[in-house]
ZADRENFI-426875 format. One line per 4 residues: their letters; for each residue x, y, z of C-alpha. Coordinates in pm, whole numbers, padded with zeros to 5 digits. Layout:
<recs>
A = X Y Z ~ ...;
</recs>
This chain:
<recs>
MSSL = -01082 03536 00006 ~ -01037 03820 00258 ~ -01189 03820 00562 ~ -01242 04158 00539;
THLD = -01573 04295 00545 ~ -01541 04606 00303 ~ -01402 04369 00004 ~ -01562 04162 -00233;
PEGR = -01444 03811 -00347 ~ -01215 03978 -00602 ~ -01123 04193 -00374 ~ -01259 04551 -00496;
PVMV = -01387 04724 -00187 ~ -01784 04750 -00136 ~ -02030 04918 00099 ~ -02128 04637 00315;
DVSA = -02496 04549 00301 ~ -02640 04572 00639 ~ -03043 04541 00569 ~ -03038 04207 00714;
KAVT = -02946 04338 01057 ~ -03131 04395 01334 ~ -03166 04768 01443 ~ -02990 04762 01798;
RRIA = -02936 05071 02054 ~ -02546 05151 01925 ~ -02313 05365 02156 ~ -01955 05409 02054;
VAAG = -01694 05638 02278 ~ -01369 05746 02152 ~ -01060 05951 02309 ~ -00768 06099 02161;
YLEV = -00521 06395 02269 ~ -00329 06714 02098 ~ 00009 06731 02269 ~ 00118 07102 02310;
DDPA = 00412 07323 02408 ~ 00420 07584 02661 ~ 00304 07876 02486 ~ 00012 07672 02305;
AEAL = -00050 07488 02688 ~ -00104 07864 02864 ~ -00322 07983 02566 ~ -00562 07713 02641;
VQGG = -00517 07706 03017 ~ -00608 08091 02947 ~ -00912 08027 02819 ~ -00833 08197 02469;
GPKG = -00589 08295 02208 ~ -00624 08505 01910 ~ -00925 08333 01790 ~ -01117 08289 02062;
DPWS = -01197 07971 02327 ~ -01017 07669 02185 ~ -01207 07400 02402 ~ -01598 07561 02282;
VARI = -01480 07547 01906 ~ -01316 07211 01945 ~ -01651 07048 02089 ~ -01868 07224 01807;
GAVG = -01613 07076 01582 ~ -01582 06719 01747 ~ -01999 06762 01697 ~ -01944 06836 01306;
GVKR = -01734 06546 01265 ~ -01950 06315 01373 ~ -02198 06480 01162 ~ -02007 06409 00836;
TSDL = -01840 06078 00894 ~ -02031 05933 00572 ~ -01922 06222 00351 ~ -01507 06168 00469;
IPLA = -01496 05783 00517 ~ -01622 05617 00183 ~ -01765 05324 00273 ~ -01936 05441 00604;
HPLA = -02275 05450 00639 ~ -02475 05755 00678 ~ -02680 05704 01005 ~ -02912 05868 01212;
IEAV = -02732 06033 01510 ~ -02935 06082 01838 ~ -02694 06175 02056 ~ -02329 06348 02099;
DVSH = -02155 06399 02397 ~ -01813 06577 02437 ~ -01607 06610 02691 ~ -01241 06773 02720;
HWDP = -00962 06718 02985 ~ -00615 06915 03016 ~ -00321 06731 03186 ~ -00093 06968 03265;
ATHR = 00185 06692 03333 ~ 00184 06575 02990 ~ 00062 06860 02809 ~ -00200 06646 02658;
AWLR = -00544 06838 02594 ~ -00754 06537 02570 ~ -01157 06529 02398 ~ -01377 06248 02433;
VQVS = -01650 06142 02258 ~ -01999 05957 02277 ~ -02221 05890 01956 ~ -02559 05689 02018;
CEGR = -02829 05600 01779 ~ -03047 05300 01667 ~ -02906 05128 01398 ~ -02786 04831 01180;
TGIE = -02439 04926 01169 ~ -02193 04990 01450 ~ -02094 05402 01527 ~ -01769 05334 01620;
MEAL = -01629 05556 01318 ~ -01856 05819 01388 ~ -01665 05879 01738 ~ -01308 05823 01605;
AGVT = -01444 06086 01393 ~ -01539 06325 01622 ~ -01227 06330 01839 ~ -01002 06342 01529;
VGLL = -01205 06616 01417 ~ -01214 06803 01744 ~ -00851 06770 01799 ~ -00770 06952 01447;
VLYD = -01007 07237 01530 ~ -00819 07224 01832 ~ -00473 07234 01676 ~ -00617 07521 01422;
MLKA = -00706 07766 01708 ~ -00374 07721 01914 ~ -00160 07737 01584 ~ -00182 08116 01593;
VSHD = 00035 08079 01914 ~ 00245 07782 01859 ~ 00277 07506 01542 ~ 00478 07308 01819;
MTLG = 00170 07055 01851 ~ 00159 06658 01801 ~ -00179 06511 01720 ~ -00307 06192 01855;
PARL = -00328 05896 01889 ~ -00716 05854 01911 ~ -00870 05506 01982 ~ -01204 05336 02072;
LRKE = -01249 05322 02403 ~ -01602 05130 02404 ~ -01889 05027 02167 ~ -02217 04914 02236;
GGRR = -02432 04724 02041 ~ -02484 04492 01766 ~ -02321 04118 01738 ~ -02032 04175 01979;
GVVR = -02218 04360 02255 ~ -02048 04527 02495 ~ -01655 04598 02379 ~ -01411 04759 02622;
QPWP = -01074 04899 02511 ~ -00875 05027 02831 ~ -00603 05328 02760 ~ -00352 05348 03018;
GCPW = -00284 05704 03088 ~ -00657 05828 02930 ~ -00852 06007 03178 ~ -01165 05834 03081;
EP = -01284 05461 03177 ~ -01382 05271 02872;
</recs>
């Protein structure tokens, strides 16, 4: 028998039954970056390119990614998201455009996937906004920095080089 929660005893994928779990306050924070070349960096720092302000559109895209997680991840439960906070940071030394997404809700299951989906979709939007200037960009990594709620309580995962603390 597998210890993976999304497989039944025969190894087939299943959506986990969370009906017996207690409703708790859930918070998840994820971050990631898009590494860009000089032309894309210049467009980003100047606040625009041929498609407009990349940061603003990436922030909206991140919120959309959070809201559509259960459509993107087949076995993720649809959640009633209560808040999404998106932050960005430009690191000129590494040419990394960072996004941070914090998501919260009251629920029976975690919201890590929503935070991670928000970060990755936001970074994809940033790529899309900058690709008119250059395609020399590398997406990721993205990772969970912190989660709260549920049976594990608070989980913090430091990320050296990340501009935010878990």
